[in-house]
N, C-alpha and C positions, 0 to 999 in steps of 0.2 A: 642847667648849664650843659653844654655839649661840646665835644671836640670834633675835629674834622680831619679826614684823610683825603688828600688831593692827588689826582693823577692828571697831568697836563700834557696835551699833545700826543696822546696815544694814537699811533698810525694804524689804521684799519684798512685792509684791502677787501673790497666787497663789490657786489653787483647791485648797483642802485640806479634808479632813474625811471621816469615815466615811459619814454619811448623804448621799444625793444632794443634799438641800436645802441642806446646809452648803457643798457644793462649787459650787453653782449661781452664787453671787456670789463674786467675788474678795475676799479678806480680807487684811489686813496682818499680817505677822509680822515679828519682828526677828531678825536673825542677828548673832552675834558670832563672829568668826574670829580664831584665834591660829595664825599660820603660823610654824613654826620653820625657819630657814635655817642653813646651815653657819656662816657669819659674814658680817657686812656688809663690803663692799669699802671700801677707803680712798681711791678715786679720784673720788668724788662724781659718778658717772655712773649715770643711770637704767638703762642696759643691764646694769649689774653687780648689780642687785637685783631684787626682785619689785615690779612696778608695781601698787600697790594699787588704782589707778583701773581698770586692766584686770581685776583680780580682781573688784572690785565690779560692774563692768559685766557681766562674764561670769556671775556668780552671779545677778544680776538677771534676765538673759535666761533662764538655766536654770530659775529658779523659775517663770517665766511660761510656759514651754514646754509643760507638760502638767499634767493634774490628778493629784493624789496623795491618797490617803486618810490617810496617816500623816505626821506631822512627822518621824518617824524616817527615813522614806524620803527626804524632802527633805534632811535633814542628811547622810545617807549620799551622796546624789547630789552635794551640794556638795563634800563631802570628796573624793570620787573625781575630780570635775572639777578641783579645784585641784591635787591631787597629780599628775594626768596632764598638765596644761597649764602648770604653773609650777614653778620650781626651788625647791621646798620639801621639807624632810626629813619633816615631819609637820604635821598640822593638827588643831586642835580646833575643832569647829563646835557652837555653842550656838544653839538656836532657841527663841524665846519666842512663844507663841500666846495670844491674848486671847479665850478662848471660855468658860471655866468661870466660872459665877457665884460671887461672893463670894471671888474670888482676884484677885491682880494679873495673873498669867499662869501658864500651865503650860509646861513645856519639856522638851527633851532635850539631851543632850550626846553627841557622837560624836567619837572620837579615832581617827585613822588615821595610819599611817606609810607612807612609800614603800618599795617593795621594794629590797633592796640592788642596786646597779647593778654590772654587770661591770667 
């Protein structure tokens, strides 16, 4: 059994796109994170869970840190960061990008699991 922590619609300003001109200006994308944890603690202490504010802050900084051509790369970078810095078993990262005419958005989904621990 596992429990999940969700972050929906996290707005990230970052430099993304294959053409140089697209990366020149920061654009807004939205990220949706689903983090699976072993189970929620029963003692009502923040130290016993994943602090979603710290996750959101860290992901925001990560997105702004460098240019990327692909939203796939951003999603993978976010998944790797959360798995390495927080006590989650697995993560699903969805990214929405608002660039293609005549569409609401385009996006990707990345799912990663932590490696078994000794």
